[in-house]
RONUVO-202001 format. One record per residue: residue in one letter; x, y, z of N, C-alpha, C, CB in turn. Coordinates in pm, 1 decimal. Glycine has a CB too. Example, Ala and Ser with C-alpha at 12.3 -4.5 7.8 and 13.67 -1.06 7.14 Angstrom:
2
<drenlo A,<1319.0,-569.0,780.0>,<1230.0,-450.0,780.0>,<1320.0,-330.0,780.0>,<1130.8,-447.3,904.6>>,
<drenlo S,<1285.0,-225.0,708.0>,<1367.0,-106.0,714.0>,<1290.0,3.0,787.0>,<1408.4,-59.8,572.5>>,
END
This chain:
142
<drenlo M,<5313.1,4701.0,-4630.4>,<5310.8,4526.9,-4661.6>,<5477.9,4542.4,-4708.3>,<5168.8,4450.6,-4823.5>>,
<drenlo M,<5482.7,4618.0,-4841.1>,<5636.2,4597.7,-4914.2>,<5631.7,4769.0,-4962.7>,<5647.1,4448.4,-5081.9>>,
<drenlo D,<5789.9,4787.0,-4913.4>,<5851.5,4864.0,-4960.6>,<5935.6,4871.7,-5069.1>,<5887.5,4887.9,-4893.8>>,
<drenlo V,<6005.0,5012.7,-5128.8>,<6021.6,5050.6,-5283.4>,<6162.0,4979.5,-5244.6>,<6010.5,5240.8,-5354.3>>,
<drenlo T,<6218.0,4905.6,-5148.4>,<6366.2,4846.6,-5154.5>,<6345.1,4634.2,-5193.1>,<6456.0,4893.9,-4946.5>>,
<drenlo E,<6199.6,4672.1,-5125.5>,<6111.7,4521.1,-5166.8>,<6086.8,4480.5,-5336.3>,<5935.9,4538.1,-5097.6>>,
<drenlo I,<6054.4,4618.9,-5351.8>,<5958.7,4606.5,-5496.1>,<6090.2,4596.1,-5607.1>,<5834.0,4777.7,-5533.3>>,
<drenlo R,<6201.0,4638.5,-5604.1>,<6310.0,4642.4,-5671.9>,<6355.9,4538.4,-5656.8>,<6387.7,4728.6,-5651.4>>,
<drenlo K,<6369.7,4463.9,-5600.8>,<6397.3,4302.7,-5598.7>,<6268.8,4176.0,-5662.6>,<6420.9,4270.9,-5422.0>>,
<drenlo L,<6164.7,4283.9,-5710.3>,<6071.1,4124.6,-5771.1>,<6071.4,4246.0,-5942.6>,<5815.6,4062.1,-5647.1>>,
<drenlo I,<6043.2,4349.2,-5935.9>,<6078.7,4382.5,-6131.5>,<6204.1,4446.1,-6081.8>,<5949.0,4520.2,-6258.4>>,
<drenlo P,<6206.8,4399.8,-6307.1>,<6384.8,4550.0,-6299.4>,<6327.9,4622.1,-6297.9>,<6518.6,4600.5,-6420.5>>,
<drenlo H,<6290.6,4761.6,-6276.3>,<6261.1,4902.3,-6339.6>,<6368.9,4997.4,-6212.1>,<6046.4,4948.6,-6339.7>>,
<drenlo R,<6338.0,5057.3,-6287.4>,<6471.3,5175.9,-6211.9>,<6457.3,5310.5,-6235.8>,<6630.3,5158.0,-6270.3>>,
<drenlo Y,<6471.5,5432.7,-6162.1>,<6444.1,5610.0,-6169.0>,<6518.5,5564.7,-6281.1>,<6505.9,5756.0,-6042.7>>,
<drenlo P,<6450.9,5645.4,-6390.5>,<6359.0,5718.4,-6354.5>,<6192.0,5670.4,-6399.9>,<6406.4,5845.1,-6406.2>>,
<drenlo F,<6171.5,5522.7,-6440.5>,<6068.2,5495.5,-6475.8>,<6052.1,5338.5,-6319.0>,<6075.3,5467.3,-6672.7>>,
<drenlo L,<6075.4,5380.1,-6255.6>,<6021.5,5292.6,-6143.3>,<5886.6,5377.4,-6089.2>,<6146.9,5268.3,-6013.3>>,
<drenlo L,<5720.3,5297.4,-6119.0>,<5603.5,5401.1,-6085.4>,<5587.7,5371.3,-5982.8>,<5477.8,5409.4,-6151.6>>,
<drenlo V,<5605.0,5322.5,-5895.7>,<5575.4,5209.9,-5741.4>,<5641.9,5268.1,-5636.8>,<5643.6,5036.7,-5743.8>>,
<drenlo D,<5546.6,5261.6,-5540.9>,<5647.1,5298.4,-5415.3>,<5633.0,5254.6,-5322.1>,<5659.8,5407.9,-5371.7>>,
<drenlo R,<5491.3,5185.6,-5308.7>,<5548.3,5059.7,-5210.8>,<5367.0,4970.0,-5220.8>,<5620.2,5136.9,-4987.0>>,
<drenlo I,<5362.8,4852.5,-5132.2>,<5254.6,4789.0,-5185.5>,<5171.9,4822.1,-5032.3>,<5284.3,4612.9,-5247.1>>,
<drenlo V,<5079.9,4807.1,-5046.7>,<4978.7,4806.2,-4946.5>,<4849.1,4687.5,-4897.5>,<4922.2,4916.6,-4985.3>>,
<drenlo E,<4870.7,4628.0,-5001.4>,<4757.4,4514.9,-4975.5>,<4800.8,4442.5,-5046.0>,<4612.1,4529.7,-4999.0>>,
<drenlo L,<4820.8,4261.8,-5077.2>,<4840.6,4185.0,-5135.0>,<4822.2,4043.8,-5091.6>,<4928.7,4216.7,-5166.7>>,
<drenlo E,<4758.6,3963.2,-5203.9>,<4691.4,3871.0,-5203.3>,<4691.5,3767.3,-5259.1>,<4622.9,3896.6,-5213.4>>,
<drenlo P,<4841.3,3718.4,-5323.6>,<4899.8,3624.7,-5422.5>,<4770.2,3507.1,-5506.4>,<5024.9,3531.7,-5322.4>>,
<drenlo N,<4729.0,3526.1,-5680.2>,<4724.2,3499.8,-5688.9>,<4548.1,3525.3,-5721.1>,<4810.4,3462.9,-5648.9>>,
<drenlo R,<4549.6,3644.5,-5660.1>,<4417.2,3724.1,-5613.6>,<4393.3,3873.0,-5708.3>,<4439.1,3768.2,-5432.1>>,
<drenlo R,<4487.1,3932.2,-5620.6>,<4433.1,4128.1,-5613.7>,<4601.8,4173.5,-5543.4>,<4232.9,4185.9,-5440.9>>,
<drenlo I,<4607.4,4268.0,-5601.9>,<4684.2,4370.5,-5486.7>,<4683.4,4523.8,-5487.2>,<4831.6,4346.1,-5490.1>>,
<drenlo V,<4761.8,4582.0,-5389.3>,<4691.9,4716.7,-5410.0>,<4837.3,4841.2,-5368.9>,<4526.3,4726.7,-5279.1>>,
<drenlo G,<4906.1,4917.3,-5514.8>,<4972.9,4977.2,-5497.0>,<5001.5,5107.3,-5528.4>,<5019.9,4925.6,-5510.7>>,
<drenlo I,<5114.3,5155.4,-5423.1>,<5102.6,5298.7,-5446.9>,<5211.2,5394.7,-5483.5>,<5054.4,5345.8,-5343.3>>,
<drenlo K,<5128.3,5499.7,-5530.4>,<5251.8,5576.7,-5605.8>,<5223.5,5709.7,-5591.3>,<5272.2,5546.5,-5764.9>>,
<drenlo N,<5356.1,5811.9,-5509.2>,<5328.2,5970.0,-5473.2>,<5373.6,6025.5,-5553.8>,<5373.7,6033.4,-5358.2>>,
<drenlo V,<5280.9,6125.3,-5655.0>,<5360.7,6171.1,-5741.9>,<5393.2,6284.6,-5704.3>,<5321.0,6169.6,-5855.6>>,
<drenlo T,<5514.9,6352.6,-5744.7>,<5565.9,6470.0,-5713.4>,<5592.9,6554.1,-5859.4>,<5695.5,6442.8,-5623.3>>,
<drenlo I,<5608.1,6690.0,-5782.0>,<5701.3,6719.1,-5908.1>,<5792.6,6724.8,-5955.9>,<5708.9,6773.8,-5941.5>>,
<drenlo N,<5883.1,6695.2,-5883.9>,<6021.0,6591.7,-5914.3>,<6020.8,6513.7,-5985.3>,<6070.4,6518.0,-5830.6>>,
<drenlo D,<5923.1,6442.5,-6020.3>,<5883.5,6315.5,-6137.6>,<5966.1,6339.9,-6278.9>,<5695.1,6319.1,-6183.2>>,
<drenlo S,<6053.6,6347.4,-6310.9>,<6074.4,6355.4,-6422.2>,<6016.8,6406.8,-6572.6>,<6091.0,6276.5,-6412.9>>,
<drenlo F,<5914.1,6357.4,-6585.4>,<5800.9,6339.3,-6709.2>,<5739.1,6485.6,-6665.7>,<5669.1,6176.7,-6700.1>>,
<drenlo F,<5712.1,6568.6,-6561.6>,<5688.2,6717.0,-6530.7>,<5718.1,6833.9,-6577.4>,<5719.8,6739.1,-6445.7>>,
<drenlo Q,<5925.2,6768.9,-6620.2>,<5934.4,6908.0,-6689.6>,<5906.2,6910.5,-6842.3>,<6077.6,6966.1,-6669.5>>,
<drenlo G,<5866.2,6803.9,-6907.2>,<5778.4,6836.1,-7046.8>,<5645.8,6820.1,-7065.1>,<5816.7,6764.4,-7149.2>>,
<drenlo H,<5586.3,6777.3,-6986.3>,<5465.8,6764.0,-6938.1>,<5335.8,6807.3,-6889.3>,<5483.6,6735.2,-6896.7>>,
<drenlo F,<5320.8,6885.0,-6838.5>,<5357.1,6979.1,-6983.9>,<5448.8,7109.5,-6852.9>,<5145.9,7067.4,-7114.5>>,
<drenlo P,<5538.3,7203.0,-6882.2>,<5581.4,7278.1,-6800.8>,<5479.2,7384.6,-6726.7>,<5679.2,7330.2,-6866.1>>,
<drenlo D,<5345.2,7408.5,-6802.8>,<5291.1,7570.9,-6751.2>,<5175.2,7472.3,-6676.6>,<5222.8,7727.7,-6902.8>>,
<drenlo K,<5220.4,7387.0,-6635.9>,<5038.5,7271.8,-6627.7>,<5056.5,7127.2,-6641.4>,<4909.3,7298.3,-6781.1>>,
<drenlo P,<5087.2,7082.4,-6489.8>,<5173.7,6967.6,-6483.2>,<5068.5,6864.6,-6472.7>,<5282.7,6967.5,-6363.0>>,
<drenlo I,<5081.0,6726.6,-6589.9>,<5006.4,6703.9,-6543.3>,<5065.0,6529.9,-6554.4>,<4883.6,6774.0,-6594.2>>,
<drenlo M,<5057.4,6402.4,-6491.4>,<5118.4,6304.4,-6479.9>,<5050.8,6239.5,-6659.0>,<5083.0,6224.7,-6314.8>>,
<drenlo P,<5115.1,6157.0,-6736.1>,<5109.1,6119.9,-6880.8>,<4989.8,6018.1,-6829.7>,<5267.3,6051.6,-6968.5>>,
<drenlo G,<4930.0,5983.5,-6900.1>,<4800.7,5868.3,-6912.4>,<4895.9,5724.1,-6965.5>,<4650.3,5927.7,-7063.2>>,
<drenlo V,<4954.4,5761.6,-7003.2>,<5072.9,5621.4,-7077.1>,<5147.8,5546.1,-6930.5>,<5252.0,5715.9,-7207.4>>,
<drenlo L,<5143.3,5718.2,-6889.7>,<5277.6,5574.8,-6739.9>,<5109.3,5624.1,-6663.4>,<5551.9,5673.4,-6594.3>>,
<drenlo I,<5045.5,5604.2,-6596.8>,<4966.2,5580.7,-6562.8>,<4943.8,5434.2,-6560.0>,<4904.6,5649.8,-6609.5>>,
<drenlo C,<4891.3,5408.4,-6699.0>,<4904.1,5232.7,-6745.9>,<4997.3,5177.3,-6716.6>,<4906.1,5190.6,-6879.6>>,
<drenlo E,<5134.7,5246.1,-6709.2>,<5230.3,5153.5,-6690.6>,<5328.9,5169.0,-6529.6>,<5319.9,5171.7,-6829.0>>,
<drenlo A,<5208.8,5218.0,-6493.6>,<5204.7,5205.4,-6270.4>,<5137.1,5098.6,-6314.6>,<5096.6,5345.0,-6117.3>>,
<drenlo M,<4993.2,5073.9,-6315.9>,<4928.3,4902.2,-6311.0>,<4997.2,4818.2,-6322.9>,<4840.0,4852.6,-6402.5>>,
<drenlo A,<5080.8,4797.5,-6520.2>,<5123.6,4756.8,-6547.7>,<5300.3,4700.6,-6392.6>,<5098.1,4831.1,-6675.1>>,
<drenlo Q,<5317.3,4763.8,-6372.8>,<5398.7,4738.8,-6288.7>,<5344.2,4662.5,-6149.8>,<5457.2,4858.3,-6271.9>>,
<drenlo V,<5267.1,4703.4,-6083.1>,<5174.4,4697.2,-5927.3>,<5128.2,4533.1,-6010.0>,<4994.8,4869.1,-5881.1>>,
<drenlo G,<5100.7,4474.4,-6126.1>,<5066.3,4418.4,-6178.6>,<5185.8,4259.2,-6183.0>,<5029.3,4510.2,-6277.0>>,
<drenlo A,<5253.3,4334.8,-6221.7>,<5390.6,4253.3,-6212.0>,<5474.0,4170.1,-6129.4>,<5457.9,4313.3,-6224.2>>,
<drenlo V,<5457.5,4262.2,-5951.7>,<5485.6,4212.5,-5806.9>,<5362.1,4128.2,-5850.6>,<5484.5,4326.8,-5651.5>>,
<drenlo L,<5243.8,4154.7,-5839.1>,<5132.7,4071.8,-5847.5>,<5172.3,3941.9,-5882.2>,<5037.7,4119.5,-5936.8>>,
<drenlo A,<5287.6,3925.7,-5995.1>,<5293.6,3781.5,-6111.2>,<5432.3,3767.8,-5998.5>,<5326.0,3804.6,-6354.2>>,
<drenlo R,<5510.9,3837.1,-5992.8>,<5617.7,3729.3,-5890.8>,<5602.7,3672.9,-5772.1>,<5727.5,3781.4,-5852.6>>,
<drenlo C,<5481.9,3747.1,-5692.1>,<5413.6,3730.7,-5609.9>,<5362.4,3585.4,-5581.2>,<5335.6,3813.2,-5631.6>>,
<drenlo S,<5322.1,3535.9,-5684.3>,<5163.4,3483.8,-5709.6>,<5306.8,3340.5,-5789.5>,<4992.6,3626.8,-5856.9>>,
<drenlo N,<5389.4,3385.0,-5795.4>,<5416.1,3228.1,-5913.0>,<5582.7,3261.2,-5859.6>,<5367.3,3243.5,-6166.0>>,
<drenlo Q,<5601.9,3226.9,-5755.3>,<5752.5,3226.3,-5675.0>,<5866.6,3187.2,-5765.2>,<5757.8,3114.5,-5546.7>>,
<drenlo D,<5850.0,3092.2,-5811.5>,<5981.6,2971.4,-5882.8>,<6001.4,3082.9,-6023.0>,<5900.6,2743.1,-5946.9>>,
<drenlo S,<5986.6,3167.7,-6046.2>,<6013.6,3205.6,-6231.6>,<6065.8,3311.6,-6189.9>,<5876.9,3232.7,-6364.7>>,
<drenlo D,<6155.9,3288.2,-6229.4>,<6306.1,3430.3,-6281.2>,<6228.3,3560.3,-6413.1>,<6503.6,3301.8,-6417.6>>,
<drenlo K,<6139.2,3486.0,-6447.7>,<6098.1,3569.7,-6550.5>,<6082.7,3751.5,-6556.4>,<5977.1,3511.2,-6569.7>>,
<drenlo V,<6061.3,3763.9,-6681.8>,<6002.2,3963.7,-6670.3>,<5863.1,3951.3,-6673.9>,<6047.3,4094.7,-6828.1>>,
<drenlo F,<5830.9,3996.0,-6685.3>,<5687.6,4072.0,-6663.4>,<5639.8,4135.0,-6785.7>,<5694.3,4189.3,-6553.4>>,
<drenlo V,<5598.9,4131.9,-6875.2>,<5610.9,4222.1,-7031.3>,<5475.5,4227.8,-7043.0>,<5691.8,4146.2,-7185.3>>,
<drenlo L,<5409.9,4403.4,-7005.8>,<5286.0,4411.3,-7075.9>,<5291.6,4399.3,-7249.3>,<5225.5,4549.8,-7030.4>>,
<drenlo T,<5188.4,4342.8,-7286.9>,<5189.0,4280.4,-7388.8>,<5038.6,4360.9,-7479.2>,<5190.0,4111.6,-7343.4>>,
<drenlo G,<4933.2,4410.1,-7370.8>,<4849.5,4572.4,-7420.2>,<4737.8,4593.5,-7366.8>,<4805.8,4594.9,-7572.5>>,
<drenlo L,<4653.1,4637.9,-7358.6>,<4583.5,4755.5,-7324.9>,<4408.8,4758.0,-7357.8>,<4661.3,4868.5,-7406.6>>,
<drenlo D,<4314.9,4691.2,-7297.7>,<4184.4,4704.5,-7341.5>,<4108.4,4809.0,-7289.2>,<4120.7,4596.4,-7321.0>>,
<drenlo G,<4032.8,4937.0,-7292.5>,<3922.8,4918.3,-7199.6>,<4013.9,5140.3,-7152.4>,<3936.4,4707.9,-7039.9>>,
<drenlo V,<4090.0,5135.5,-7171.4>,<4150.8,5212.2,-7098.7>,<4071.7,5384.4,-7110.0>,<4306.1,5192.2,-7147.6>>,
<drenlo R,<3994.5,5405.2,-6994.4>,<3999.1,5527.9,-6971.2>,<4077.6,5625.9,-6820.7>,<3864.9,5537.9,-6985.8>>,
<drenlo F,<4075.5,5758.4,-6886.8>,<4091.9,5823.4,-6812.6>,<4004.9,5944.1,-6754.2>,<4178.2,5838.3,-6846.5>>,
<drenlo K,<3953.0,5952.7,-6635.4>,<3867.1,6027.3,-6579.1>,<3877.1,6177.3,-6516.9>,<3835.1,5954.1,-6501.4>>,
<drenlo Q,<3996.3,6177.8,-6486.0>,<4022.1,6385.9,-6476.1>,<4250.9,6283.3,-6454.9>,<3881.4,6549.6,-6189.3>>,
<drenlo P,<4295.4,6432.7,-6427.3>,<4370.7,6468.7,-6450.0>,<4462.1,6391.7,-6309.7>,<4344.9,6604.5,-6485.9>>,
<drenlo V,<4575.4,6366.6,-6320.6>,<4687.7,6348.0,-6183.7>,<4822.5,6445.6,-6180.6>,<4756.8,6179.2,-6186.1>>,
<drenlo E,<4787.0,6536.5,-6026.8>,<4889.0,6619.5,-6094.3>,<4994.2,6608.8,-5950.5>,<4824.8,6799.4,-6153.1>>,
<drenlo P,<5052.5,6624.7,-5922.2>,<5147.2,6653.6,-5806.4>,<5149.7,6678.3,-5687.9>,<5196.5,6720.4,-5817.9>>,
<drenlo G,<5163.9,6626.2,-5594.0>,<5107.1,6595.4,-5494.5>,<5028.3,6523.4,-5466.5>,<5080.8,6653.1,-5462.8>>,
<drenlo D,<4936.8,6473.0,-5589.6>,<4866.0,6366.7,-5599.3>,<4981.8,6171.7,-5547.4>,<4806.2,6396.8,-5785.1>>,
<drenlo Q,<4842.4,6135.2,-5487.3>,<4844.0,5981.2,-5475.5>,<4776.2,5875.3,-5545.8>,<4811.3,5955.0,-5368.9>>,
<drenlo L,<4852.8,5828.0,-5601.6>,<4800.1,5718.9,-5658.1>,<4758.1,5606.8,-5612.5>,<4858.8,5689.8,-5722.5>>,
<drenlo R,<4634.1,5514.7,-5569.4>,<4626.9,5429.3,-5509.5>,<4558.4,5321.1,-5649.4>,<4552.6,5469.0,-5370.2>>,
<drenlo I,<4645.0,5168.5,-5678.7>,<4655.4,5108.8,-5747.7>,<4609.7,5005.7,-5741.2>,<4729.7,5112.6,-5768.3>>,
<drenlo E,<4461.0,4964.8,-5797.0>,<4446.7,4825.7,-5736.3>,<4443.7,4759.8,-5900.8>,<4283.5,4797.2,-5615.9>>,
<drenlo V,<4489.0,4586.7,-5883.2>,<4490.4,4518.0,-5976.3>,<4438.4,4406.7,-5933.6>,<4596.9,4511.3,-6030.5>>,
<drenlo E,<4381.1,4336.4,-5994.2>,<4371.8,4197.6,-6016.3>,<4329.3,4109.8,-6084.2>,<4345.9,4164.4,-5962.4>>,
<drenlo I,<4365.5,3946.2,-6109.8>,<4352.6,3888.3,-6192.4>,<4195.3,3879.5,-6216.2>,<4426.5,3786.3,-6174.1>>,
<drenlo A,<4244.8,3837.1,-6397.3>,<4086.8,3816.2,-6424.7>,<4153.3,3726.1,-6442.7>,<3973.4,3880.4,-6521.5>>,
<drenlo K,<4207.9,3669.9,-6595.0>,<4271.7,3519.1,-6617.0>,<4371.7,3560.5,-6608.2>,<4256.3,3427.2,-6737.5>>,
<drenlo R,<4461.6,3419.2,-6608.4>,<4569.6,3362.6,-6644.8>,<4554.5,3219.2,-6695.2>,<4653.0,3373.1,-6542.9>>,
<drenlo R,<4667.2,3135.7,-6785.0>,<4707.3,3073.6,-6852.8>,<4837.0,3058.6,-6871.0>,<4659.3,3093.4,-6925.0>>,
<drenlo K,<4907.1,2944.2,-6794.2>,<5072.4,2918.3,-6784.5>,<5129.6,3085.4,-6752.0>,<5149.9,2841.3,-6966.1>>,
<drenlo H,<5175.8,3136.8,-6841.0>,<5248.6,3240.1,-6858.4>,<5207.8,3376.8,-6920.8>,<5335.7,3194.2,-6917.1>>,
<drenlo Y,<5106.4,3357.7,-6946.0>,<4972.0,3465.4,-6958.5>,<4857.6,3523.6,-6835.0>,<4875.7,3390.0,-7058.4>>,
<drenlo W,<4873.7,3662.8,-6872.0>,<4797.1,3720.5,-6787.2>,<4703.7,3813.1,-6826.0>,<4862.8,3766.9,-6708.1>>,
<drenlo R,<4532.7,3834.6,-6790.4>,<4476.2,3931.9,-6814.8>,<4491.2,3980.7,-6703.8>,<4366.2,3926.5,-6864.1>>,
<drenlo L,<4415.0,4111.1,-6667.5>,<4485.7,4158.9,-6529.5>,<4370.8,4286.4,-6548.5>,<4695.8,4201.7,-6525.4>>,
<drenlo A,<4292.9,4314.7,-6453.6>,<4152.6,4430.4,-6452.5>,<4320.4,4578.0,-6313.0>,<3889.0,4301.3,-6293.6>>,
<drenlo G,<4250.6,4654.1,-6356.2>,<4358.0,4772.0,-6318.9>,<4238.8,4911.0,-6300.6>,<4501.2,4801.2,-6476.5>>,
<drenlo R,<4281.8,4960.7,-6151.0>,<4186.7,5116.9,-6171.0>,<4274.8,5184.2,-6067.3>,<3982.8,5121.9,-6120.8>>,
<drenlo V,<4249.8,5308.7,-6102.1>,<4356.6,5385.7,-6044.9>,<4300.6,5492.2,-5922.5>,<4428.3,5466.7,-6170.0>>,
<drenlo T,<4277.2,5484.3,-5820.7>,<4218.9,5667.6,-5747.2>,<4253.3,5751.9,-5665.4>,<4116.0,5683.6,-5684.3>>,
<drenlo V,<4265.8,5821.8,-5695.5>,<4337.3,5965.0,-5594.6>,<4206.6,6066.0,-5454.8>,<4391.5,6126.7,-5763.9>>,
<drenlo D,<4244.0,6013.4,-5374.9>,<4162.1,6070.6,-5275.8>,<4017.8,5975.9,-5296.1>,<4145.8,6247.3,-5301.8>>,
<drenlo G,<3975.4,5855.6,-5322.0>,<3873.4,5777.5,-5265.0>,<3774.6,5826.2,-5477.0>,<3788.7,5865.6,-5044.2>>,
<drenlo K,<3851.2,5911.9,-5536.9>,<3761.0,5923.5,-5689.1>,<3853.7,5839.9,-5765.2>,<3738.9,6097.6,-5772.0>>,
<drenlo Q,<3782.0,5777.2,-5859.9>,<3876.9,5730.3,-6010.6>,<3937.3,5846.2,-6114.2>,<3768.1,5636.7,-6120.8>>,
<drenlo V,<4052.0,5769.5,-6153.9>,<4134.7,5899.5,-6249.6>,<4128.2,5739.1,-6304.2>,<4316.0,6030.2,-6202.0>>,
<drenlo A,<4172.3,5625.0,-6379.7>,<4211.2,5526.9,-6428.8>,<4170.7,5392.7,-6431.8>,<4292.0,5531.4,-6401.4>>,
<drenlo E,<4140.5,5399.2,-6515.9>,<4087.5,5256.0,-6523.8>,<4184.1,5126.8,-6683.3>,<3878.0,5298.2,-6562.5>>,
<drenlo A,<4184.2,4984.8,-6651.9>,<4193.6,4975.6,-6793.7>,<4207.3,4796.9,-6710.8>,<4343.6,5082.9,-6910.1>>,
<drenlo E,<4218.7,4715.6,-6891.3>,<4230.2,4575.0,-6879.9>,<4346.4,4543.9,-6951.7>,<4112.9,4499.4,-6927.6>>,
<drenlo L,<4435.6,4470.8,-6887.3>,<4562.2,4507.7,-6927.9>,<4622.8,4375.7,-6976.1>,<4643.0,4578.8,-6814.6>>,
<drenlo S,<4643.7,4282.0,-7067.4>,<4786.6,4195.3,-7098.3>,<4911.4,4168.5,-7049.8>,<4829.6,4223.4,-7182.7>>,
<drenlo A,<4920.7,4066.7,-7073.7>,<5091.0,4056.6,-7035.6>,<5120.1,3891.3,-7026.8>,<5135.8,4142.6,-6856.4>>,
<drenlo M,<5270.6,3898.8,-7051.7>,<5342.6,3781.1,-7041.4>,<5459.5,3785.5,-6979.5>,<5363.0,3730.9,-7151.0>>,
<drenlo E,<5465.5,3620.5,-6928.8>,<5571.8,3622.7,-6846.3>,<5696.9,3581.4,-6953.5>,<5546.1,3519.7,-6714.4>>,
<drenlo M,<5847.7,3606.8,-6967.9>,<5924.8,3610.5,-7041.5>,<6055.4,3546.7,-7021.2>,<5925.0,3712.2,-7062.7>>,
<drenlo A,<6123.6,3482.1,-7053.9>,<6238.9,3422.5,-7020.4>,<6354.2,3626.8,-7062.8>,<6267.2,3227.1,-7155.9>>,
<drenlo V,<6413.4,3648.6,-6973.3>,<6538.6,3718.4,-7000.6>,<6677.9,3686.4,-7078.5>,<6571.2,3740.6,-6893.9>>,
END
């Protein structure tokens, strides 16, 4: 539905910090599903951990936030503001994410008030949940 070129038009993140490769489902003002293909070439694997590469949990949360930012931009197309993560609650990691995994990142709007967003995120690999979190974010002028 949306490739990385289109995603880059909507959010400011760039290599090595762009953590969403594709959007496969999108219902503006409701929900979105993004994909992140995890490869051994991802820069964070150089140090986390060299002998047992595991994707850092904080980057899984960042991937949820980036997918949420795409949802926000598609739900509020008139805005030229940047979507900034302001909080994480109820974060849970169920199993490690390793090179070769494909993250399916599902984000739903739980609450929205003007430029304040509350999102529910869930990440799966091969149908098994690997992480979940409630995200808070704001749209801010740059």
